[in-house]
C-alpha positions as CSV (number, residue, x, y, z in Angstrom):
1,X,68.0,119.6,49.2
2,X,68.5,116.1,47.7
3,X,72.0,116.8,46.4
4,X,73.1,118.0,49.9
5,X,71.6,114.9,51.5
6,X,73.3,112.7,49.0
7,X,76.6,114.4,49.5
8,X,76.3,114.1,53.3
9,X,75.6,110.4,53.1
10,X,78.5,109.9,50.7
11,X,81.0,111.6,52.9
12,X,79.8,109.8,56.1
13,X,79.8,106.5,54.2
14,X,83.4,106.9,53.3
15,X,84.3,107.7,56.9
16,X,82.4,104.6,58.1
17,X,84.1,102.4,55.6
18,X,87.5,103.7,56.6
19,X,86.7,103.1,60.3
20,X,85.4,99.6,59.5
21,X,88.5,98.8,57.4
22,X,90.8,99.9,60.3
23,X,88.9,97.8,62.8
24,X,89.2,94.7,60.6
25,X,92.9,95.3,60.1
26,X,93.5,95.8,63.8
27,X,91.6,92.6,64.6
28,X,93.6,90.7,62.0
29,X,96.9,92.0,63.4
30,X,96.0,91.1,67.0
31,X,94.8,87.7,65.9
32,X,98.0,87.1,63.9
33,X,100.1,88.1,66.9
34,X,98.2,85.8,69.2
35,X,98.1,82.8,66.9
36,X,101.2,82.9,64.6
37,X,104.0,80.5,65.4
38,X,107.5,81.5,66.5
39,X,110.1,81.5,63.8
40,X,111.9,78.1,63.5
41,X,109.3,76.4,65.7
42,X,106.4,74.1,64.9
43,X,102.9,74.8,66.2
44,X,100.0,72.5,66.6
45,X,96.6,72.8,68.3
46,X,94.2,70.2,69.6
47,X,90.9,70.5,71.5
48,X,92.2,68.7,74.5
49,X,95.7,70.2,74.9
50,X,95.3,73.6,73.3
51,X,98.2,75.2,71.4
52,X,101.6,73.5,71.5
53,X,104.9,75.1,70.3
54,X,107.8,72.8,69.6
55,X,111.3,74.4,69.2
56,X,113.4,71.4,70.1
57,X,116.8,70.8,68.5
58,X,116.9,74.2,66.8
59,X,120.4,75.4,68.1
60,X,118.6,78.4,69.7
61,X,120.8,80.5,72.0
62,X,118.1,82.8,73.3
63,X,114.5,82.3,74.5
64,X,112.2,83.2,71.6
65,X,110.3,86.5,72.2
66,X,107.6,85.9,69.6
67,X,105.9,82.9,71.2
68,X,102.1,83.0,70.7
69,X,100.4,84.3,73.8
70,X,97.8,81.5,73.8
71,X,100.4,78.8,74.0
72,X,99.8,76.1,76.6
73,X,102.7,73.7,76.0
74,X,106.3,74.8,75.0
75,X,109.2,72.5,74.2
76,X,112.5,74.3,74.2
77,X,114.6,71.3,75.0
78,X,117.9,70.3,73.3
79,X,119.0,73.8,72.4
80,X,121.9,76.1,73.5
81,X,120.4,78.3,76.1
82,X,122.8,79.4,78.9
83,X,120.4,81.6,80.9
84,X,116.7,82.3,81.4
85,X,116.3,86.1,81.6
86,X,113.8,87.9,83.8
87,X,110.2,87.9,82.5
88,X,111.2,85.5,79.7
89,X,107.6,84.0,79.7
90,X,105.6,86.9,81.2
91,X,103.4,87.1,78.1
92,X,102.1,83.6,78.3
93,X,99.2,83.6,80.8
94,X,97.9,80.2,79.7
95,X,101.1,78.2,79.8
96,X,100.7,74.8,81.4
97,X,103.9,73.0,80.5
98,X,107.4,74.3,79.9
99,X,110.3,72.0,78.8
100,X,113.8,73.5,79.1
101,X,115.7,70.2,79.5
102,X,119.0,69.3,77.8
103,X,120.3,72.8,77.4
104,X,123.4,74.6,78.7
105,X,121.5,76.5,81.4
106,X,123.8,77.7,84.2
107,X,121.8,80.7,85.4
108,X,118.2,81.5,86.2
109,X,117.8,85.2,86.7
110,X,115.4,86.5,89.4
111,X,111.8,86.5,88.0
112,X,112.7,84.2,85.2
113,X,109.3,82.5,85.4
114,X,107.4,85.5,86.6
115,X,103.7,85.5,85.5
116,X,103.4,81.7,85.3
117,X,102.4,81.1,88.9
118,X,98.7,80.7,88.3
119,X,98.9,78.5,85.2
120,X,102.1,76.5,85.0
121,X,101.8,72.9,86.2
122,X,105.1,71.3,85.0
123,X,108.6,72.7,84.5
124,X,111.4,70.6,83.2
125,X,115.0,71.9,84.0
126,X,116.7,68.5,83.9
127,X,120.0,67.8,82.3
128,X,121.4,71.3,82.4
129,X,124.4,72.9,84.1
130,X,122.7,74.5,87.1
131,X,125.0,74.7,90.1
132,X,123.4,77.3,92.4
133,X,119.8,77.3,93.4
134,X,118.2,80.7,92.9
135,X,114.8,80.9,94.8
136,X,114.0,84.3,93.3
137,X,113.8,82.7,89.9
138,X,110.8,80.6,91.0
139,X,108.8,83.3,92.7
140,X,105.1,82.4,92.9
141,X,105.5,79.0,91.1
142,X,103.7,76.1,92.6
143,X,104.4,73.7,89.7
144,X,105.9,70.3,89.7
145,X,109.5,70.7,88.6
146,X,112.1,68.2,87.3
147,X,115.5,69.4,88.6
148,X,117.5,66.2,88.1
149,X,120.8,65.7,86.4
150,X,122.3,69.1,87.2
151,X,125.7,69.6,89.0
152,X,124.1,71.1,92.1
153,X,126.4,72.6,94.8
154,X,124.9,72.0,98.2
155,X,125.9,74.6,100.7
156,X,124.4,76.9,103.3
157,X,122.9,79.2,100.6
158,X,121.0,76.2,99.2
159,X,119.8,75.1,102.7
160,X,118.4,78.6,103.4
161,X,116.9,79.0,99.9
162,X,114.8,75.8,99.7
163,X,112.2,76.9,102.3
164,X,111.6,80.1,100.3
165,X,110.2,78.4,97.2
166,X,106.6,77.2,96.7
167,X,107.4,74.4,94.2
168,X,105.7,71.1,94.7
169,X,107.8,69.7,97.6
170,X,108.6,66.4,95.8
171,X,110.3,68.5,93.1
172,X,113.2,69.4,95.5
173,X,114.2,65.8,95.8
174,X,115.7,66.3,92.3
175,X,118.5,68.4,93.8
176,X,121.2,65.8,94.1
177,X,124.5,67.2,95.4
178,X,127.5,66.9,93.1
179,X,129.6,69.1,95.4
180,X,129.1,70.4,98.9
181,X,130.4,73.0,101.2
182,X,131.8,72.0,103.7
183,X,133.0,69.0,101.6
184,X,133.5,66.7,104.7
185,X,129.7,66.5,105.1
186,X,129.7,63.4,102.8
187,X,126.5,64.2,100.9
188,X,127.8,64.0,97.4
189,X,125.5,61.9,95.2
190,X,122.6,62.2,97.7
191,X,119.4,64.2,97.3
192,X,119.8,67.0,99.8
193,X,116.2,67.0,100.9
194,X,116.6,63.3,101.8
195,X,119.9,63.7,103.7
196,X,119.1,63.2,107.4
197,X,120.4,65.6,110.0
198,X,122.6,67.6,107.7
199,X,123.3,71.2,108.6
200,X,125.4,72.9,105.9
201,X,125.3,76.2,107.8
202,X,127.2,74.9,110.9
203,X,130.5,76.3,109.7
204,X,128.9,79.7,109.0
205,X,127.3,79.7,112.4
206,X,130.6,78.9,114.0
207,X,132.3,81.6,112.0
208,X,129.6,84.0,113.0
209,X,130.0,83.1,116.7
210,X,133.8,83.6,116.5
211,X,133.3,86.9,114.8
212,X,130.9,88.0,117.5
213,X,133.4,87.0,120.3
214,X,136.2,88.8,118.6
215,X,134.1,91.9,118.2
216,X,133.0,91.8,121.8
217,X,136.6,91.3,123.0
218,X,137.6,94.2,120.9
219,X,135.0,96.5,122.4
220,X,135.8,95.3,125.9
221,X,139.5,96.0,125.3
222,X,138.7,99.5,124.1
223,X,136.5,100.2,127.2
224,X,139.2,98.9,129.6
225,X,141.9,100.9,127.8
226,X,139.8,104.1,128.0
227,X,139.1,103.6,131.7
228,X,142.9,103.1,132.4
229,X,143.7,106.1,130.4
230,X,141.0,108.1,132.2
231,X,142.2,107.1,135.6
232,X,145.9,107.8,134.8
233,X,145.0,111.2,133.3
234,X,143.1,112.2,136.4
235,X,145.9,111.1,138.6
236,X,148.3,113.2,136.7
237,X,146.0,116.2,136.8
238,X,145.6,115.7,140.6
239,X,149.4,115.5,141.1
240,X,149.9,118.7,139.1
241,X,147.2,120.4,141.0
242,X,148.8,119.4,144.4
243,X,152.2,120.6,143.3
244,X,150.6,123.9,142.2
245,X,148.9,124.3,145.6
246,X,152.2,123.5,147.4
247,X,153.9,126.2,145.4
248,X,151.5,128.9,146.5
249,X,153.3,131.3,149.0
250,X,151.9,132.1,152.5
251,X,149.0,129.7,152.4
252,X,147.7,128.4,155.7
253,X,148.5,124.7,156.3
254,X,144.9,124.0,157.4
255,X,143.5,125.4,154.2
256,X,146.1,123.5,152.1
257,X,145.3,120.3,154.0
258,X,141.6,120.8,153.3
259,X,142.2,121.4,149.7
260,X,144.4,118.3,149.4
261,X,141.7,116.2,151.1
262,X,139.1,117.5,148.7
263,X,141.3,116.8,145.7
264,X,142.2,113.3,146.9
């Protein structure tokens, strides 16, 4: 009896040890994934600011995918990024500050900052090459943003896009027009939000009105043409019918007159 009990305890002890070892290993892996620093970056942590990741001046061309998920401050400035892809920071639920200034950014894909709406407080996109404002890139963000020193193109698309974002309103004053469409609006060098009584959609509205008038005129012409064709076709049919009736032999004149009156 005792040997059987000892053998049972031994086997179950081995199983429990293996399970405990696996649990410790998994815990270590998860902790390492959460707290390790991205390659080529410098990480620091303080009680007041939490974890900070600095990847400045690293000649990076793509947003790092191995950023620690407990990061609160990220500095990716002075690199070579040209675009921010969709969901680039989706795995960083604690992120408070994101610096992407002094890059080569010309495109922000829709959903570029998705997942940061509830945490991000400051976004720096200054000194890049952003021309077109993409509201879908900022979905859900209520952060303060620095949008200065970009070659913004102010046009009807920008005018319609600005009310669609939830960024802190003062952030939009950083959109200073380098070019405009139509160019004769004279707002180059001005912050679009502060330009009084400027309607960049006026040309589009006029074009739309002209297009509607042309379309209505086209439909009206088609209706008139159809009516003229219909009347002429009926007149021709009536003429042929009358000629046919006249050609019928031995028909009483009274009956013929009655038929003609009916046709007419």
